[in-house]
BALO-597404 format. One record per residue (C-alpha): y, x, z. Coordinates in steps of 0.05 Angstrom, whole numbers, plus 5000, padded with zeros to 4 digits. Each point is the difference from the previous one (the first is absolute). Layout:
N
+------+------+------+
|   c2 |   c1 |   c3 |
+------+------+------+
|    Y |    X |    Z |
...
+------+------+------+
***
This chain:
403
+------+------+------+
|   c2 |   c1 |   c3 |
+------+------+------+
| 2891 | 4549 | 4660 |
| 4925 | 4991 | 5034 |
| 4961 | 4948 | 5017 |
| 5037 | 4979 | 5077 |
| 5071 | 4999 | 4962 |
| 4973 | 4952 | 4945 |
| 4975 | 4958 | 5055 |
| 5066 | 4991 | 5029 |
| 5038 | 4985 | 4943 |
| 4969 | 4925 | 4997 |
| 5037 | 4956 | 5037 |
| 4990 | 4965 | 5055 |
| 4973 | 4933 | 5001 |
| 5043 | 4944 | 5035 |
| 4961 | 4974 | 5064 |
| 5046 | 4925 | 4998 |
| 4977 | 5001 | 4920 |
| 4935 | 5006 | 5036 |
| 5003 | 4958 | 5055 |
| 5022 | 4942 | 4955 |
| 4941 | 5002 | 4958 |
| 4955 | 5002 | 5037 |
| 5035 | 4941 | 5040 |
| 5001 | 4967 | 4928 |
| 4920 | 5012 | 4994 |
| 5000 | 4962 | 5075 |
| 5028 | 4940 | 4978 |
| 4967 | 4992 | 4938 |
| 4948 | 5007 | 5029 |
| 5008 | 4946 | 5056 |
| 5026 | 4955 | 4941 |
| 4923 | 5002 | 4972 |
| 4981 | 4991 | 5069 |
| 5044 | 4933 | 5016 |
| 4982 | 4975 | 4924 |
| 4920 | 5011 | 5008 |
| 5010 | 4969 | 5058 |
| 5026 | 4937 | 4970 |
| 4937 | 5011 | 4945 |
| 4950 | 4989 | 5052 |
| 5032 | 4938 | 5030 |
| 5008 | 4968 | 4930 |
| 4935 | 5020 | 4983 |
| 4979 | 4964 | 5074 |
| 5027 | 4932 | 4982 |
| 4960 | 4995 | 4924 |
| 4949 | 4950 | 5001 |
| 4939 | 5014 | 4951 |
| 4982 | 4933 | 4967 |
| 5066 | 4968 | 5004 |
| 5043 | 4977 | 4957 |
| 5079 | 4976 | 4992 |
| 5029 | 4964 | 4950 |
| 5074 | 5021 | 5007 |
| 5058 | 4933 | 5003 |
| 5035 | 4989 | 4946 |
| 5075 | 5012 | 4996 |
| 5043 | 4930 | 4985 |
| 5054 | 4981 | 4957 |
| 5027 | 4921 | 5011 |
| 5040 | 4966 | 4952 |
| 5032 | 4939 | 5033 |
| 5033 | 4949 | 4956 |
| 5058 | 4964 | 5030 |
| 5030 | 4931 | 4987 |
| 4934 | 4971 | 4958 |
| 5010 | 4939 | 5028 |
| 4928 | 4994 | 4995 |
| 4986 | 4999 | 4932 |
| 4973 | 5059 | 4998 |
| 4916 | 4991 | 4984 |
| 4974 | 5066 | 4973 |
| 5021 | 5083 | 5003 |
| 4959 | 5050 | 4957 |
| 5010 | 5074 | 4997 |
| 4979 | 5046 | 4930 |
| 4950 | 5042 | 5009 |
| 5040 | 5052 | 4991 |
| 5046 | 4982 | 5057 |
| 5059 | 5006 | 4968 |
| 5015 | 4919 | 4983 |
| 5001 | 4933 | 5045 |
| 4995 | 4937 | 4966 |
| 5007 | 4931 | 5045 |
| 4990 | 4924 | 4970 |
| 5035 | 4947 | 5033 |
| 5005 | 4917 | 5008 |
| 5064 | 5005 | 4958 |
| 4952 | 5015 | 4931 |
| 5029 | 5074 | 5002 |
| 4969 | 5069 | 4991 |
| 5036 | 5059 | 5030 |
| 4987 | 5077 | 4996 |
| 5021 | 5062 | 5030 |
| 5001 | 5070 | 5000 |
| 4986 | 5025 | 5059 |
| 5028 | 5068 | 4991 |
| 5058 | 4968 | 5001 |
| 5024 | 5003 | 4929 |
| 5029 | 4950 | 4947 |
| 4948 | 4975 | 4961 |
| 5012 | 5000 | 4926 |
| 4961 | 4970 | 4947 |
| 4990 | 5040 | 4942 |
| 5031 | 4944 | 4955 |
| 5067 | 5040 | 4986 |
| 5063 | 4946 | 5016 |
| 4964 | 4989 | 5064 |
| 5041 | 5018 | 5058 |
| 4966 | 5039 | 5066 |
| 4997 | 4959 | 5066 |
| 4966 | 5005 | 5066 |
| 4956 | 4947 | 4976 |
| 4970 | 4956 | 4949 |
| 4996 | 4925 | 5003 |
| 4942 | 4986 | 4963 |
| 5005 | 4910 | 4974 |
| 4940 | 4965 | 4959 |
| 4967 | 4959 | 5054 |
| 5003 | 4930 | 5017 |
| 4980 | 4999 | 5064 |
| 4997 | 5039 | 5063 |
| 4972 | 5071 | 4985 |
| 4934 | 5000 | 5052 |
| 4961 | 5066 | 4980 |
| 5025 | 5080 | 4962 |
| 4959 | 5061 | 4979 |
| 5020 | 5062 | 4965 |
| 4960 | 5027 | 4940 |
| 4967 | 5068 | 5019 |
| 5038 | 5036 | 4948 |
| 5076 | 4972 | 5039 |
| 5021 | 4972 | 4937 |
| 4990 | 4932 | 5009 |
| 4998 | 4944 | 5051 |
| 4951 | 4938 | 5000 |
| 5030 | 4932 | 5044 |
| 4971 | 4936 | 5021 |
| 5041 | 4936 | 5014 |
| 5004 | 4932 | 5016 |
| 5003 | 4973 | 4926 |
| 4921 | 5018 | 4982 |
| 5028 | 5065 | 4964 |
| 4986 | 5075 | 4999 |
| 5060 | 5039 | 4961 |
| 4989 | 5074 | 4985 |
| 5066 | 5036 | 5006 |
| 5026 | 5072 | 4969 |
| 5019 | 5050 | 5055 |
| 5026 | 5038 | 4950 |
| 5053 | 4943 | 4961 |
| 4998 | 4955 | 5077 |
| 4980 | 4934 | 4938 |
| 4945 | 4953 | 5000 |
| 4958 | 5009 | 4944 |
| 4935 | 4960 | 5008 |
| 4991 | 4935 | 5052 |
| 4932 | 4977 | 5005 |
| 4970 | 4927 | 5013 |
| 4935 | 4974 | 5023 |
| 5000 | 4979 | 5069 |
| 5020 | 4926 | 5013 |
| 5020 | 5015 | 5077 |
| 5042 | 5040 | 5026 |
| 4979 | 5081 | 4993 |
| 5007 | 5037 | 5069 |
| 4981 | 5077 | 4985 |
| 4989 | 5037 | 4940 |
| 4969 | 5076 | 4993 |
| 4990 | 5057 | 4948 |
| 4931 | 5030 | 4991 |
| 4998 | 5072 | 5001 |
| 5007 | 5017 | 4926 |
| 5062 | 4965 | 4990 |
| 4972 | 4953 | 4943 |
| 4978 | 4936 | 5042 |
| 5023 | 4961 | 5063 |
| 4979 | 4949 | 5043 |
| 5031 | 4936 | 5039 |
| 4981 | 4959 | 5056 |
| 5022 | 4919 | 5003 |
| 5012 | 4936 | 5039 |
| 4949 | 4963 | 4950 |
| 4943 | 5049 | 5029 |
| 4988 | 5048 | 4942 |
| 5007 | 5083 | 4980 |
| 5008 | 5018 | 4941 |
| 4995 | 5061 | 4959 |
| 5049 | 5009 | 4954 |
| 5014 | 5050 | 4935 |
| 5078 | 5021 | 4993 |
| 4998 | 4995 | 4924 |
| 4971 | 4922 | 5006 |
| 5019 | 4936 | 5010 |
| 4952 | 4972 | 5042 |
| 4959 | 5027 | 5056 |
| 4919 | 5031 | 4982 |
| 4970 | 4969 | 5050 |
| 5007 | 4961 | 5063 |
| 4964 | 5008 | 5057 |
| 4995 | 4918 | 5033 |
| 4960 | 5005 | 5071 |
| 5052 | 4998 | 5065 |
| 5002 | 4932 | 5032 |
| 5076 | 5012 | 5007 |
| 5070 | 5036 | 4980 |
| 4974 | 5071 | 4969 |
| 5062 | 5036 | 5047 |
| 4994 | 5069 | 4974 |
| 4958 | 5045 | 4944 |
| 4984 | 5076 | 4996 |
| 4961 | 5040 | 4955 |
| 4949 | 5054 | 5019 |
| 5018 | 5067 | 4979 |
| 4951 | 5007 | 4946 |
| 5025 | 4931 | 4974 |
| 4935 | 4971 | 4998 |
| 5010 | 4957 | 5054 |
| 5052 | 4952 | 5028 |
| 5007 | 4975 | 5074 |
| 5032 | 4935 | 5013 |
| 5018 | 4977 | 5072 |
| 5013 | 4926 | 5005 |
| 5028 | 4945 | 5045 |
| 4921 | 4975 | 5013 |
| 4998 | 5059 | 5050 |
| 4955 | 5054 | 4943 |
| 5004 | 5047 | 4960 |
| 4968 | 5016 | 4934 |
| 4975 | 5050 | 4952 |
| 4991 | 4981 | 4928 |
| 4968 | 5041 | 4944 |
| 5065 | 5000 | 4952 |
| 4943 | 5010 | 4934 |
| 4969 | 4923 | 5028 |
| 5060 | 4970 | 5037 |
| 4942 | 4989 | 5058 |
| 5002 | 5026 | 5068 |
| 4957 | 5045 | 5024 |
| 5018 | 4995 | 5076 |
| 5031 | 4950 | 5053 |
| 5025 | 5023 | 5058 |
| 5000 | 4960 | 5053 |
| 5032 | 5002 | 5068 |
| 5084 | 4984 | 5006 |
| 5014 | 4948 | 5032 |
| 5056 | 4984 | 4962 |
| 5035 | 5005 | 4926 |
| 5006 | 5075 | 4974 |
| 5059 | 5018 | 4987 |
| 4983 | 5076 | 4967 |
| 4951 | 5052 | 4994 |
| 4986 | 5076 | 4974 |
| 4945 | 5037 | 4978 |
| 4989 | 5067 | 5024 |
| 5018 | 5061 | 4957 |
| 4916 | 5011 | 5001 |
| 4994 | 4928 | 4978 |
| 4950 | 4992 | 5060 |
| 5034 | 4953 | 5038 |
| 5043 | 4937 | 5002 |
| 5046 | 4988 | 5063 |
| 5028 | 4929 | 4997 |
| 5045 | 4961 | 5049 |
| 5048 | 4940 | 5010 |
| 5013 | 4944 | 5036 |
| 4954 | 5010 | 5060 |
| 5040 | 5072 | 5009 |
| 4933 | 5039 | 4994 |
| 4975 | 5056 | 4950 |
| 4940 | 5006 | 4984 |
| 4965 | 5059 | 4964 |
| 4937 | 4976 | 4951 |
| 4946 | 5049 | 4970 |
| 5012 | 4979 | 4920 |
| 4923 | 5017 | 4979 |
| 4974 | 4961 | 5052 |
| 5057 | 4942 | 5007 |
| 4996 | 5010 | 5080 |
| 5055 | 5005 | 5047 |
| 5002 | 5074 | 5035 |
| 5042 | 4974 | 5052 |
| 5059 | 4964 | 5022 |
| 5073 | 5032 | 5026 |
| 5043 | 4959 | 5048 |
| 5071 | 5031 | 5023 |
| 5061 | 4941 | 4955 |
| 4999 | 4945 | 5054 |
| 4993 | 4938 | 4976 |
| 5045 | 5016 | 4944 |
| 4987 | 4990 | 4916 |
| 4979 | 5069 | 4967 |
| 5037 | 5009 | 4938 |
| 4976 | 5061 | 4966 |
| 4952 | 5067 | 4999 |
| 5003 | 5063 | 4981 |
| 4944 | 5062 | 4995 |
| 5011 | 5068 | 5007 |
| 4984 | 5049 | 4942 |
| 4938 | 5019 | 5049 |
| 4977 | 4932 | 5018 |
| 4996 | 5017 | 5079 |
| 5074 | 4973 | 5012 |
| 5015 | 4921 | 4991 |
| 5063 | 4976 | 5004 |
| 5026 | 4924 | 5010 |
| 5053 | 4963 | 5010 |
| 5026 | 4929 | 5027 |
| 5047 | 4938 | 5017 |
| 4999 | 5047 | 5077 |
| 5050 | 5051 | 4971 |
| 4959 | 5051 | 5004 |
| 4958 | 5050 | 4954 |
| 4926 | 5021 | 5036 |
| 4963 | 5056 | 4987 |
| 4927 | 5000 | 5003 |
| 4937 | 5053 | 4996 |
| 4958 | 4971 | 4960 |
| 4939 | 5049 | 5006 |
| 5009 | 4988 | 5079 |
| 4918 | 4962 | 5018 |
| 4991 | 4989 | 4937 |
| 4933 | 5013 | 4971 |
| 4982 | 5054 | 4956 |
| 5072 | 5018 | 5017 |
| 4995 | 5077 | 5015 |
| 5022 | 5029 | 5063 |
| 5047 | 4959 | 5054 |
| 5079 | 5005 | 5009 |
| 5027 | 5032 | 5055 |
| 5034 | 4948 | 5047 |
| 5083 | 5016 | 4972 |
| 5043 | 5001 | 5067 |
| 5063 | 5000 | 4961 |
| 5048 | 4944 | 5025 |
| 5019 | 4933 | 4953 |
| 5049 | 5014 | 4955 |
| 5059 | 4946 | 4979 |
| 5030 | 4994 | 4939 |
| 5064 | 5022 | 5030 |
| 4961 | 5065 | 5017 |
| 4996 | 4985 | 5066 |
| 4933 | 5011 | 5045 |
| 4968 | 4952 | 5054 |
| 4975 | 5013 | 5054 |
| 4924 | 5008 | 5002 |
| 4962 | 5019 | 4957 |
| 4979 | 4980 | 4908 |
| 4927 | 5005 | 5031 |
| 5012 | 4956 | 5063 |
| 4979 | 4918 | 5005 |
| 5041 | 4979 | 5024 |
| 5078 | 5028 | 4983 |
| 5058 | 4990 | 5028 |
| 5036 | 4951 | 4956 |
| 5088 | 4993 | 4999 |
| 5034 | 4958 | 4946 |
| 5073 | 5019 | 4976 |
| 5035 | 4964 | 5054 |
| 4951 | 5039 | 5052 |
| 4956 | 4944 | 5023 |
| 4935 | 5022 | 5014 |
| 4960 | 4966 | 4940 |
| 4920 | 4972 | 5018 |
| 4948 | 5055 | 4991 |
| 4958 | 5006 | 4940 |
| 4927 | 5025 | 5017 |
| 4980 | 5049 | 4936 |
| 4931 | 5018 | 4986 |
| 4993 | 5071 | 5012 |
| 5008 | 5020 | 4928 |
| 5072 | 4982 | 5002 |
| 5036 | 5078 | 4991 |
| 5070 | 4965 | 5009 |
| 5057 | 4956 | 4977 |
| 5070 | 5004 | 4978 |
| 5050 | 4936 | 5025 |
| 5053 | 4971 | 4960 |
| 5057 | 4960 | 5038 |
| 4991 | 4930 | 4963 |
| 4973 | 5014 | 4938 |
| 4938 | 4985 | 4972 |
| 4972 | 5040 | 4959 |
| 4974 | 4969 | 4935 |
| 4971 | 5076 | 4969 |
| 4976 | 5067 | 5016 |
| 4986 | 5061 | 4950 |
| 4976 | 5060 | 5010 |
| 5007 | 5069 | 4962 |
| 4953 | 5045 | 4988 |
| 5055 | 5045 | 5048 |
| 4984 | 4963 | 5056 |
| 5064 | 4963 | 4989 |
| 4997 | 4923 | 5022 |
| 5051 | 4942 | 4950 |
| 5008 | 4944 | 5056 |
| 5046 | 4942 | 4977 |
| 5013 | 4934 | 5027 |
| 5059 | 4953 | 5004 |
| 5048 | 4997 | 5068 |
| 4990 | 4938 | 5034 |
| 5055 | 5013 | 5059 |
| 5052 | 4955 | 5002 |
+------+------+------+
***
């Protein structure tokens, strides 16, 4: 067999298969070109030195048939439990995962919620310990009670105030707590002692709220005298007095890095303060003339959430137009979102969004400051509490005031 005969024995290539392979390569090249064009267009839309924090997701819990007796709501740090205080002097605890709660006591039957009885007056404030094992409550009966979340029983009753107590807060280490009272004082307590360690006196009216600094060395208070004060925990003396609100202060919250304080209240304004100097950095408006009940920061301290009597949860870009805040955020162009997931007509970033209530009637337009990122509306539920998790999920709760 010669060379020519050997070559003639090889199978001929299939022309149809060769054409299909060639067309497949061309299709791949076209797809790559299309994706390349998309990447180029996306790159054109990227603006350097501009940042934009994302809007959080909202999970709203609505309490029905409370007959206006619900005073306060609190979420546990791990977001598994919710507790509420009522004017009927009792507390209810729920498992947000929908599982029955069961005490470690053997003869206790599991139930969907636990009813804690012990106070003899309306319950005005609640706070969970950092390890989720305990719950503090304060009441009109001038006492603070410590509850176990393992047995759902009262462990200790603390007495010192001579007037109703409006708020209570655990320290970051969980060993101390603070109270705010109608007697115009805030008091520092240790969980293992029956009497207060420090009495912070200086406010000219009710102390309405207390918040610990993340380092645990300072205590922040808000008062009906329209001021916020920063107290040294070791000495009990004030180190900052912040003036600027035009009404009583309902809530305060310190940023995770401890630099800034957010405060809000009856004047419908959220103020941001620099704790290093005690000066006000800016005021944020958007709740109209409604009272603001709760504030919470995102984990990175760039976003603040507020809720109030206008049946809404609002999202604020704290670093927008704030001195030493870094790059300016981009304008937010998404639509306004209600708690039911419906989108309003105008963008979140617009200053005069068109608002429509549950009956389809046009609401009065509210002018928001430029740092207002978005708003989530409920139908007829004032939002008493907002709690932002590390996964950028906001838990909100309120009592339904419908017909």
